[in-house]
MARTI-567857 format. One record per residue (C-alpha): x, y, z; residue in one letter; chain. Coordinates in steps of 0.25 Angstrom, whole numbers. Each point is the difference from the previous one (the first is absolute). Layout:
REM MARTI-567857
atom east=X; north=Y; up=Z; code=A; unit=A
...
***
This chain:
REM MARTI-567857
atom east=-92; north=60; up=-27; code=M; unit=A
atom east=11; north=2; up=10; code=M; unit=A
atom east=-10; north=-3; up=12; code=N; unit=A
atom east=-4; north=-13; up=-7; code=Q; unit=A
atom east=14; north=-4; up=-2; code=T; unit=A
atom east=3; north=2; up=15; code=R; unit=A
atom east=-13; north=-8; up=3; code=L; unit=A
atom east=4; north=-11; up=-9; code=D; unit=A
atom east=14; north=0; up=7; code=F; unit=A
atom east=-5; north=0; up=14; code=E; unit=A
atom east=-10; north=-11; up=-3; code=R; unit=A
atom east=10; north=-10; up=-5; code=R; unit=A
atom east=12; north=3; up=9; code=T; unit=A
atom east=1; north=-10; up=12; code=S; unit=A
atom east=10; north=3; up=11; code=I; unit=A
atom east=6; north=-10; up=10; code=L; unit=A
atom east=5; north=5; up=13; code=I; unit=A
atom east=9; north=-9; up=8; code=V; unit=A
atom east=2; north=7; up=14; code=E; unit=A
atom east=1; north=-7; up=13; code=D; unit=A
atom east=-3; north=13; up=8; code=D; unit=A
atom east=-15; north=0; up=1; code=K; unit=A
atom east=-1; north=15; up=2; code=H; unit=A
atom east=9; north=4; up=-12; code=V; unit=A
atom east=-6; north=-11; up=-9; code=G; unit=A
atom east=-15; north=4; up=3; code=E; unit=A
atom east=3; north=15; up=-2; code=S; unit=A
atom east=6; north=-3; up=-14; code=M; unit=A
atom east=-11; north=-9; up=-4; code=K; unit=A
atom east=-10; north=11; up=4; code=N; unit=A
atom east=7; north=10; up=-8; code=I; unit=A
atom east=2; north=-8; up=-12; code=L; unit=A
atom east=-14; north=-7; up=0; code=S; unit=A
atom east=-6; north=13; up=-4; code=E; unit=A
atom east=7; north=-1; up=-13; code=H; unit=A
atom east=4; north=-15; up=-3; code=F; unit=A
atom east=-4; north=-14; up=4; code=S; unit=A
atom east=9; north=-3; up=12; code=V; unit=A
atom east=3; north=-13; up=8; code=D; unit=A
atom east=8; north=0; up=12; code=L; unit=A
atom east=8; north=-11; up=7; code=C; unit=A
atom east=11; north=-1; up=11; code=K; unit=A
atom east=10; north=-9; up=-6; code=S; unit=A
atom east=8; north=-4; up=-12; code=A; unit=A
atom east=-5; north=-14; up=1; code=E; unit=A
atom east=-14; north=4; up=0; code=E; unit=A
atom east=2; north=10; up=-11; code=A; unit=A
atom east=6; north=-12; up=-9; code=L; unit=A
atom east=-14; north=-7; up=1; code=D; unit=A
atom east=-7; north=13; up=-4; code=L; unit=A
atom east=9; north=2; up=-12; code=V; unit=A
atom east=-2; north=-14; up=-5; code=E; unit=A
atom east=-15; north=3; up=0; code=L; unit=A
atom east=-1; north=15; up=-5; code=K; unit=A
atom east=8; north=8; up=-10; code=D; unit=A
atom east=4; north=12; up=8; code=Y; unit=A
atom east=4; north=13; up=-7; code=S; unit=A
atom east=9; north=5; up=11; code=V; unit=A
atom east=6; north=-6; up=12; code=I; unit=A
atom east=3; north=9; up=12; code=L; unit=A
atom east=9; north=-9; up=10; code=C; unit=A
atom east=6; north=3; up=13; code=D; unit=A
atom east=15; north=-3; up=0; code=L; unit=A
atom east=0; north=-6; up=14; code=K; unit=A
atom east=-10; north=-11; up=2; code=L; unit=A
atom east=-2; north=-12; up=9; code=P; unit=A
atom east=5; north=-12; up=-7; code=G; unit=A
atom east=5; north=3; up=-14; code=M; unit=A
atom east=5; north=15; up=-2; code=S; unit=A
atom east=-6; north=9; up=-11; code=G; unit=A
atom east=13; north=-1; up=-8; code=L; unit=A
atom east=0; north=-15; up=0; code=D; unit=A
atom east=-15; north=0; up=-4; code=F; unit=A
atom east=3; north=9; up=-12; code=F; unit=A
atom east=12; north=-9; up=-4; code=K; unit=A
atom east=-9; north=-12; up=1; code=L; unit=A
atom east=-11; north=7; up=-8; code=L; unit=A
atom east=11; north=4; up=-11; code=K; unit=A
atom east=4; north=-15; up=-1; code=E; unit=A
atom east=-15; north=-3; up=-3; code=K; unit=A
atom east=0; north=10; up=-11; code=G; unit=A
atom east=-8; north=11; up=7; code=F; unit=A
atom east=2; north=13; up=-7; code=S; unit=A
atom east=-9; north=10; up=6; code=K; unit=A
atom east=4; north=12; up=8; code=P; unit=A
atom east=5; north=-3; up=14; code=F; unit=A
atom east=2; north=11; up=10; code=I; unit=A
atom east=8; north=-2; up=13; code=I; unit=A
atom east=-6; north=6; up=13; code=I; unit=A
atom east=12; north=3; up=9; code=T; unit=A
atom east=4; north=7; up=13; code=A; unit=A
atom east=10; north=11; up=0; code=F; unit=A
atom east=12; north=-9; up=4; code=G; unit=A
atom east=-3; north=-10; up=-11; code=D; unit=A
atom east=2; north=10; up=-11; code=I; unit=A
atom east=14; north=-6; up=-5; code=P; unit=A
atom east=-7; north=-14; up=-1; code=T; unit=A
atom east=-12; north=6; up=-7; code=A; unit=A
atom east=10; north=7; up=-10; code=V; unit=A
atom east=7; north=-13; up=-2; code=E; unit=A
atom east=-14; north=-6; up=-3; code=A; unit=A
atom east=-2; north=9; up=-12; code=T; unit=A
atom east=13; north=-5; up=-6; code=R; unit=A
atom east=-6; north=-14; up=1; code=L; unit=A
atom east=-12; north=5; up=-8; code=G; unit=A
atom east=-10; north=6; up=11; code=V; unit=A
atom east=-8; north=11; up=-7; code=T; unit=A
atom east=1; north=10; up=12; code=D; unit=A
atom east=0; north=1; up=15; code=F; unit=A
atom east=-7; north=10; up=9; code=I; unit=A
atom east=4; north=3; up=14; code=R; unit=A
atom east=-11; north=-1; up=11; code=K; unit=A
atom east=-5; north=14; up=4; code=G; unit=A
atom east=7; north=7; up=-11; code=S; unit=A
atom east=-11; north=0; up=-11; code=I; unit=A
atom east=-14; north=6; up=1; code=S; unit=A
atom east=-13; north=-7; up=-5; code=P; unit=A
atom east=-1; north=8; up=-12; code=D; unit=A
atom east=15; north=-2; up=-4; code=E; unit=A
atom east=-2; north=-15; up=2; code=L; unit=A
atom east=-12; north=-1; up=-9; code=I; unit=A
atom east=8; north=9; up=-10; code=K; unit=A
atom east=12; north=-10; up=1; code=K; unit=A
atom east=-9; north=-12; up=-3; code=I; unit=A
atom east=-6; north=7; up=-12; code=Y; unit=A
atom east=13; north=4; up=-6; code=R; unit=A
atom east=7; north=-14; up=3; code=I; unit=A
atom east=-12; north=-7; up=-6; code=E; unit=A
atom east=-1; north=9; up=-12; code=E; unit=A
atom east=15; north=-2; up=-3; code=E; unit=A
atom east=-2; north=-15; up=1; code=S; unit=A
atom east=-10; north=0; up=-11; code=E; unit=A
atom east=11; north=0; up=-10; code=S; unit=A
atom east=-5; north=9; up=-11; code=D; unit=A
atom east=5; north=-5; up=-14; code=F; unit=A
atom east=6; north=13; up=-5; code=V; unit=A
atom east=4; north=1; up=-15; code=C; unit=A
atom east=0; north=9; up=-13; code=A; unit=A
atom east=6; north=-9; up=-10; code=D; unit=A
atom east=-9; north=-5; up=-11; code=K; unit=A
atom east=2; north=-14; up=2; code=V; unit=A
atom east=-2; north=1; up=15; code=M; unit=A
atom east=-13; north=7; up=-2; code=L; unit=A
atom east=-5; north=-11; up=-9; code=N; unit=A
atom east=4; north=-10; up=11; code=I; unit=A
atom east=-7; north=8; up=10; code=L; unit=A
atom east=-13; north=0; up=-9; code=A; unit=A
atom east=1; north=-15; up=-1; code=V; unit=A
atom east=2; north=-1; up=15; code=A; unit=A
atom east=-13; north=8; up=2; code=R; unit=A
atom east=-8; north=-9; up=-10; code=R; unit=A
atom east=5; north=-13; up=6; code=V; unit=A
atom east=-3; north=6; up=14; code=A; unit=A
atom east=-15; north=-1; up=-3; code=K; unit=A
atom east=1; north=-15; up=-2; code=T; unit=A
atom east=5; north=-12; up=8; code=D; unit=A
atom east=10; north=-4; up=-10; code=S; unit=A
atom east=14; north=-4; up=5; code=N; unit=A
atom east=11; north=9; up=-4; code=V; unit=A
atom east=15; north=-3; up=-2; code=L; unit=A
atom east=9; north=12; up=1; code=I; unit=A
atom east=14; north=-1; up=-5; code=V; unit=A
atom east=12; north=9; up=1; code=G; unit=A
atom east=14; north=2; up=5; code=E; unit=A
atom east=2; north=2; up=15; code=S; unit=A
atom east=-4; north=14; up=5; code=G; unit=A
atom east=-9; north=4; up=-12; code=V; unit=A
atom east=-13; north=0; up=9; code=G; unit=A
atom east=-6; north=-13; up=-2; code=K; unit=A
atom east=-6; north=-1; up=14; code=E; unit=A
atom east=-4; north=15; up=-1; code=V; unit=A
atom east=-9; north=-3; up=-12; code=L; unit=A
atom east=-5; north=-13; up=6; code=A; unit=A
atom east=-5; north=9; up=12; code=R; unit=A
atom east=-6; north=10; up=-10; code=Y; unit=A
atom east=-8; north=-11; up=-7; code=I; unit=A
atom east=-6; north=-4; up=13; code=H; unit=A
atom east=-2; north=14; up=5; code=R; unit=A
atom east=-9; north=4; up=-12; code=V; unit=A
atom east=-7; north=-13; up=-1; code=S; unit=A
atom east=-13; north=-4; up=6; code=P; unit=A
atom east=8; north=-9; up=10; code=R; unit=A
atom east=7; north=13; up=6; code=A; unit=A
atom east=-8; north=-1; up=13; code=T; unit=A
atom east=5; north=-14; up=2; code=R; unit=A
atom east=14; north=-5; up=4; code=P; unit=A
atom east=12; north=1; up=-9; code=F; unit=A
atom east=10; north=-11; up=5; code=V; unit=A
atom east=14; north=-1; up=-5; code=A; unit=A
atom east=10; north=-12; up=1; code=I; unit=A
atom east=14; north=0; up=-5; code=N; unit=A
atom east=3; north=-13; up=-6; code=M; unit=A
atom east=15; north=3; up=0; code=S; unit=A
atom east=1; north=4; up=15; code=A; unit=A
atom east=-8; north=-13; up=5; code=M; unit=A
atom east=7; north=-13; up=3; code=P; unit=A
atom east=-6; north=-12; up=-8; code=D; unit=A
atom east=-5; north=-7; up=12; code=T; unit=A
atom east=-8; north=12; up=5; code=L; unit=A
atom east=-7; north=5; up=-13; code=I; unit=A
atom east=-11; north=-10; up=0; code=E; unit=A
atom east=-4; north=2; up=14; code=A; unit=A
atom east=1; north=15; up=-2; code=E; unit=A
atom east=-9; north=-1; up=-13; code=L; unit=A
atom east=-10; north=-10; up=5; code=F; unit=A
atom east=1; north=0; up=15; code=G; unit=A
atom east=-2; north=-11; up=10; code=Y; unit=A
atom east=-8; north=-4; up=12; code=E; unit=A
atom east=4; north=-1; up=15; code=K; unit=A
atom east=7; north=-14; up=1; code=G; unit=A
atom east=2; north=-2; up=-15; code=A; unit=A
atom east=15; north=-3; up=3; code=F; unit=A
atom east=10; north=2; up=11; code=T; unit=A
atom east=1; north=14; up=3; code=G; unit=A
atom east=-14; north=4; up=-5; code=A; unit=A
atom east=-4; north=6; up=13; code=E; unit=A
atom east=-12; north=7; up=-5; code=K; unit=A
atom east=-8; north=2; up=-13; code=R; unit=A
atom east=6; north=9; up=-11; code=K; unit=A
atom east=-7; north=5; up=-12; code=L; unit=A
atom east=7; north=0; up=-13; code=G; unit=A
atom east=3; north=12; up=-9; code=K; unit=A
atom east=-11; north=-5; up=-10; code=F; unit=A
atom east=-10; north=-1; up=11; code=E; unit=A
atom east=4; north=14; up=6; code=I; unit=A
atom east=-1; north=6; up=-14; code=A; unit=A
atom east=-14; north=-6; up=-3; code=S; unit=A
atom east=-8; north=11; up=-7; code=G; unit=A
atom east=12; north=8; up=-3; code=G; unit=A
atom east=13; north=-1; up=-7; code=T; unit=A
atom east=12; north=-10; up=2; code=L; unit=A
atom east=14; north=5; up=-5; code=L; unit=A
atom east=9; north=-12; up=-3; code=L; unit=A
atom east=13; north=8; up=-1; code=D; unit=A
atom east=12; north=-6; up=-7; code=E; unit=A
atom east=-9; north=-11; up=-5; code=I; unit=A
atom east=12; north=-6; up=-8; code=G; unit=A
atom east=6; north=-4; up=13; code=D; unit=A
atom east=-12; north=-9; up=3; code=M; unit=A
atom east=5; north=-15; up=3; code=P; unit=A
atom east=-5; north=-9; up=-11; code=L; unit=A
atom east=-6; north=-10; up=10; code=H; unit=A
atom east=-10; north=11; up=4; code=L; unit=A
atom east=-4; north=5; up=-13; code=Q; unit=A
atom east=-11; north=-11; up=-3; code=P; unit=A
atom east=-6; north=4; up=14; code=K; unit=A
atom east=-1; north=14; up=-5; code=I; unit=A
atom east=-6; north=-4; up=-13; code=L; unit=A
atom east=-11; north=-8; up=7; code=R; unit=A
atom east=-4; north=12; up=9; code=V; unit=A
atom east=-1; north=9; up=-12; code=I; unit=A
atom east=-9; north=-11; up=-7; code=Q; unit=A
atom east=-9; north=-4; up=11; code=E; unit=A
atom east=1; north=13; up=9; code=K; unit=A
atom east=2; north=-9; up=12; code=K; unit=A
atom east=11; north=-2; up=10; code=I; unit=A
atom east=4; north=-11; up=9; code=E; unit=A
atom east=5; north=4; up=13; code=R; unit=A
atom east=9; north=-10; up=7; code=L; unit=A
atom east=-8; north=-8; up=10; code=G; unit=A
atom east=-14; north=5; up=-4; code=H; unit=A
atom east=-10; north=-10; up=-4; code=N; unit=A
atom east=-6; north=7; up=-13; code=S; unit=A
atom east=4; north=10; up=-11; code=P; unit=A
atom east=-2; north=15; up=3; code=I; unit=A
atom east=-5; north=9; up=-11; code=K; unit=A
atom east=8; north=12; up=-3; code=V; unit=A
atom east=-3; north=12; up=-9; code=D; unit=A
atom east=14; north=6; up=-4; code=V; unit=A
atom east=5; north=7; up=-12; code=R; unit=A
atom east=15; north=-3; up=-2; code=I; unit=A
atom east=10; north=10; up=-4; code=I; unit=A
atom east=14; north=-6; up=-3; code=S; unit=A
atom east=13; north=7; up=-2; code=T; unit=A
atom east=14; north=-4; up=-5; code=T; unit=A
atom east=13; north=5; up=-5; code=N; unit=A
atom east=2; north=-14; up=-7; code=R; unit=A
atom east=-3; north=-5; up=-14; code=D; unit=A
atom east=-11; north=-10; up=3; code=L; unit=A
atom east=-2; north=-4; up=-14; code=E; unit=A
atom east=14; north=-4; up=-1; code=N; unit=A
atom east=-2; north=-7; up=14; code=M; unit=A
atom east=-12; north=-8; up=-6; code=V; unit=A
atom east=9; north=-5; up=-11; code=K; unit=A
atom east=11; north=-4; up=9; code=E; unit=A
atom east=-11; north=-8; up=9; code=G; unit=A
atom east=3; north=9; up=12; code=K; unit=A
atom east=-15; north=6; up=0; code=F; unit=A
atom east=-13; north=-7; up=-4; code=R; unit=A
atom east=-6; north=5; up=-13; code=E; unit=A
atom east=-14; north=-2; up=5; code=D; unit=A
atom east=3; north=9; up=12; code=L; unit=A
atom east=7; north=10; up=-8; code=Y; unit=A
atom east=-12; north=2; up=-9; code=F; unit=A
atom east=-10; north=0; up=12; code=R; unit=A
atom east=8; north=11; up=6; code=L; unit=A
atom east=3; north=9; up=-12; code=S; unit=A
atom east=-14; north=2; up=-5; code=V; unit=A
atom east=4; north=15; up=-1; code=V; unit=A
atom east=15; north=1; up=-1; code=P; unit=A
atom east=6; north=14; up=2; code=I; unit=A
atom east=14; north=3; up=-2; code=K; unit=A
atom east=6; north=12; up=7; code=I; unit=A
atom east=12; north=6; up=-8; code=P; unit=A
atom east=12; north=5; up=8; code=P; unit=A
atom east=2; north=14; up=4; code=L; unit=A
atom east=11; north=2; up=-10; code=R; unit=A
atom east=-10; north=-2; up=-11; code=E; unit=A
atom east=-10; north=10; up=5; code=R; unit=A
atom east=8; north=13; up=3; code=K; unit=A
atom east=-13; north=8; up=0; code=D; unit=A
atom east=-4; north=-6; up=13; code=D; unit=A
atom east=12; north=4; up=7; code=I; unit=A
atom east=-4; north=15; up=3; code=P; unit=A
atom east=-14; north=-4; up=4; code=L; unit=A
atom east=6; north=-11; up=9; code=L; unit=A
atom east=10; north=9; up=6; code=A; unit=A
atom east=-11; north=11; up=3; code=D; unit=A
atom east=-8; north=-11; up=7; code=Y; unit=A
atom east=11; north=-5; up=9; code=F; unit=A
atom east=4; north=14; up=3; code=I; unit=A
atom east=-14; north=3; up=4; code=S; unit=A
atom east=0; north=-12; up=9; code=K; unit=A
atom east=13; north=4; up=7; code=L; unit=A
atom east=-6; north=15; up=1; code=S; unit=A
atom east=-12; north=-6; up=8; code=R; unit=A
atom east=8; north=-10; up=8; code=K; unit=A
atom east=10; north=11; up=5; code=Y; unit=A
atom east=-9; north=12; up=-1; code=E; unit=A
atom east=10; north=8; up=-8; code=V; unit=A
atom east=-2; north=6; up=-14; code=A; unit=A
atom east=9; north=-7; up=-10; code=I; unit=A
atom east=4; north=5; up=-14; code=K; unit=A
atom east=9; north=-7; up=-10; code=I; unit=A
atom east=8; north=9; up=-10; code=E; unit=A
atom east=-1; north=-3; up=-15; code=S; unit=A
atom east=14; north=-4; up=-1; code=S; unit=A
atom east=-2; north=-11; up=11; code=A; unit=A
atom east=-12; north=-5; up=-8; code=M; unit=A
atom east=8; north=-1; up=-13; code=E; unit=A
atom east=10; north=-8; up=8; code=K; unit=A
atom east=-11; north=-9; up=4; code=L; unit=A
atom east=-5; north=-1; up=-15; code=R; unit=A
atom east=13; north=-4; up=-5; code=L; unit=A
atom east=3; north=-11; up=9; code=Y; unit=A
atom east=-4; north=-15; up=-4; code=D; unit=A
atom east=-6; north=-4; up=13; code=W; unit=A
atom east=4; north=-15; up=1; code=P; unit=A
atom east=-7; north=0; up=13; code=G; unit=A
atom east=-13; north=6; up=-6; code=N; unit=A
atom east=-10; north=8; up=8; code=V; unit=A
atom east=5; north=-6; up=13; code=R; unit=A
atom east=14; north=6; up=-3; code=E; unit=A
atom east=-6; north=13; up=-4; code=L; unit=A
atom east=-8; north=1; up=14; code=Q; unit=A
atom east=13; north=-3; up=8; code=N; unit=A
atom east=8; north=10; up=-8; code=V; unit=A
atom east=-10; north=11; up=3; code=L; unit=A
atom east=-1; north=-3; up=14; code=E; unit=A
atom east=16; north=0; up=1; code=R; unit=A
atom east=0; north=13; up=-8; code=A; unit=A
atom east=-10; north=6; up=11; code=F; unit=A
atom east=9; north=-4; up=11; code=V; unit=A
atom east=12; north=6; up=-6; code=V; unit=A
atom east=-7; north=13; up=-4; code=A; unit=A
atom east=-6; north=2; up=14; code=F; unit=A
atom east=9; north=11; up=6; code=S; unit=A
atom east=-3; north=15; up=0; code=S; unit=A
atom east=-15; north=-1; up=3; code=S; unit=A
atom east=-10; north=-9; up=6; code=R; unit=A
atom east=-12; north=5; up=-8; code=T; unit=A
atom east=7; north=2; up=-14; code=N; unit=A
atom east=9; north=-11; up=-7; code=V; unit=A
atom east=5; north=2; up=-14; code=I; unit=A
atom east=6; north=-13; up=-6; code=I; unit=A
atom east=10; north=4; up=-10; code=S; unit=A
atom east=9; north=-9; up=-10; code=Q; unit=A
atom east=11; north=-2; up=10; code=E; unit=A
atom east=-10; north=-6; up=10; code=H; unit=A
atom east=-4; north=-11; up=-10; code=I; unit=A
atom east=9; north=-12; up=4; code=I; unit=A
atom east=0; north=-11; up=-11; code=L; unit=A
atom east=13; north=-7; up=2; code=S; unit=A
atom east=11; north=-3; up=11; code=P; unit=A
atom east=9; north=11; up=-7; code=D; unit=A
atom east=-11; north=10; up=2; code=D; unit=A
atom east=-1; north=-4; up=15; code=I; unit=A
atom east=15; north=0; up=2; code=Y; unit=A
atom east=2; north=14; up=-6; code=S; unit=A
atom east=-12; north=6; up=8; code=L; unit=A
atom east=4; north=11; up=10; code=N; unit=A
atom east=-10; north=-4; up=10; code=V; unit=A
atom east=6; north=9; up=12; code=V; unit=A
atom east=6; north=13; up=-4; code=D; unit=A
atom east=12; north=2; up=10; code=S; unit=A
atom east=4; north=14; up=-5; code=S; unit=A
atom east=2; north=11; up=9; code=Q; unit=A
atom east=-14; north=6; up=-2; code=E; unit=A
atom east=-6; north=-12; up=7; code=I; unit=A
atom east=5; north=0; up=15; code=K; unit=A
atom east=-3; north=-13; up=6; code=M; unit=A
atom east=4; north=-7; up=13; code=S; unit=A
atom east=14; north=-7; up=0; code=E; unit=A
atom east=-7; north=-14; up=2; code=S; unit=A
atom east=-10; north=3; up=-12; code=V; unit=A
atom east=12; north=5; up=-9; code=E; unit=A
atom east=7; north=-14; up=3; code=K; unit=A
atom east=-12; north=-7; up=-7; code=S; unit=A
atom east=5; north=4; up=-14; code=N; unit=A
atom east=0; north=-6; up=-14; code=S; unit=A
atom east=6; north=-13; up=6; code=K; unit=A
atom east=-13; north=-3; up=8; code=D; unit=A
atom east=-9; north=5; up=-11; code=F; unit=A
atom east=6; north=-5; up=-13; code=S; unit=A
atom east=-7; north=-14; up=0; code=N; unit=A
atom east=-12; north=1; up=8; code=F; unit=A
atom east=-9; north=4; up=-12; code=F; unit=A
atom east=2; north=-14; up=-5; code=D; unit=A
atom east=-9; north=-5; up=11; code=D; unit=A
atom east=-10; north=11; up=1; code=L; unit=A
atom east=-7; north=-4; up=13; code=N; unit=A
atom east=-7; north=7; up=12; code=I; unit=A
atom east=13; north=2; up=8; code=K; unit=A
atom east=7; north=6; up=-12; code=N; unit=A
atom east=-11; north=9; up=-2; code=M; unit=A
atom east=1; north=4; up=15; code=E; unit=A
atom east=14; north=4; up=-3; code=K; unit=A
atom east=-3; north=9; up=-11; code=V; unit=A
atom east=-11; north=7; up=7; code=F; unit=A
atom east=8; north=2; up=13; code=I; unit=A
atom east=12; north=5; up=-8; code=M; unit=A
atom east=-9; north=9; up=-8; code=K; unit=A
atom east=-6; north=6; up=13; code=A; unit=A
atom east=14; north=2; up=6; code=L; unit=A
atom east=5; north=6; up=-13; code=E; unit=A
atom east=-12; north=10; up=0; code=R; unit=A
atom east=3; north=4; up=15; code=T; unit=A
atom east=15; north=1; up=-1; code=G; unit=A
atom east=1; north=-12; up=9; code=G; unit=A
atom east=-9; north=5; up=11; code=N; unit=A
atom east=-6; north=-12; up=5; code=K; unit=A
atom east=-12; north=7; up=8; code=T; unit=A
atom east=-4; north=7; up=-13; code=H; unit=A
atom east=2; north=-13; up=-8; code=A; unit=A
atom east=-9; north=-8; up=9; code=A; unit=A
atom east=-11; north=10; up=-1; code=K; unit=A
atom east=1; north=0; up=-15; code=L; unit=A
atom east=-1; north=-16; up=1; code=L; unit=A
atom east=-11; north=1; up=9; code=G; unit=A
atom east=7; north=-8; up=11; code=I; unit=A
atom east=7; north=3; up=14; code=T; unit=A
atom east=14; north=4; up=1; code=V; unit=A
atom east=2; north=-13; up=8; code=R; unit=A
atom east=-6; north=-8; up=-11; code=T; unit=A
atom east=9; north=6; up=-10; code=L; unit=A
atom east=13; north=-2; up=8; code=R; unit=A
atom east=-4; north=-15; up=2; code=N; unit=A
atom east=-2; north=-1; up=-15; code=K; unit=A
atom east=13; north=7; up=-3; code=L; unit=A
atom east=7; north=-11; up=9; code=K; unit=A
atom east=-8; north=-11; up=-6; code=E; unit=A
atom east=4; north=4; up=-14; code=L; unit=A
atom east=15; north=1; up=5; code=K; unit=A
atom east=0; north=16; up=-1; code=F; unit=A
atom east=4; north=2; up=14; code=E; unit=A
atom east=7; north=-8; up=11; code=N; unit=A
atom east=-6; north=-4; up=13; code=D; unit=A
***
């Protein structure tokens, strides 16, 4: 069974490598082609054309490319609604930029020459598996919802998923696609609230070269790219009123009209829509077409907020902790008192907030061991009051640190958890390493897996040392 799962995974996983160094690119392609379907191109501009034509599972992209950089390529894909794993390939000197890229949403980065073929393959397996977005639940209502999702997945019926922000609407949409007969075909998402009105139509239906000023090449629309698979219309309640009859026509006729194309194009798409708004009330107010609402909500599913399904909290917490364990290769356990604190909280940000709180707890708890982390009650930071009262750095006599490090006391750390980004996580890990080694930079660098010179540069960059 395990072997069959791995075979299915390999068969449907497609990788795009964007690398201008011919030797590096061909070498990576040869390694990965034994396990995945792999395409290779030499520029971001060429990659854009390929992404328009094929639904890639993972993109590996060099940071420095001729023309558009790898980071600019990622930003452009993100604007277009691309949500698949994106890995930056970087040289050693570009690591600070690569770290900043992860703050912007890049999945991971690898340094050239620092990873073996087996490690690279395992990394892609892990990243792809994590991006599958398993729908985790134990609550009776949620288990019924999951049963409905599995039944509707066997059909081509359109689904409307309703719920507050952060409850897991897109996760459920991806689950429906993954357990459906369309699983080997594309899953394409477009966020209506993040797209300007002037661009939505072109993104959905596409256009031909020369169709209008600035249309320098043909562009396939989301409907066409998703044909045979699933199209997620995220935040459908924000769809402009003028566009709604065109969507209705596509659903009825199963054809689109690409701007500048002479004839209609057939598409076979199952539509899943999500919203945190009351569409029925919007219909009554004339802000959403009634006929489109009924076409989209053939199977309506309402996901309750996390505060109404407390039984899911321990299971979700274990799931997110397991992901953190795999990502950072450490054993993480959560104490019962910490779990009870999670259960008693109302979670206005729902599942997304729970995930963020647990990642923050891991960062705070990571101190005495790189292989075993215990999350206790005080590590669960739920409010600004908790953040400000947290003793992040113990400056007592039992911890002897260098004078420059001691100066980075609570004044520097009292607020940074409000914005938990990569730089702030770097601060914590560096401080914890120095704490463990009594301020010895050589030993701290060894713990962090970097050179002493790199550590000194980081300390200067993070304002812990003067030039």
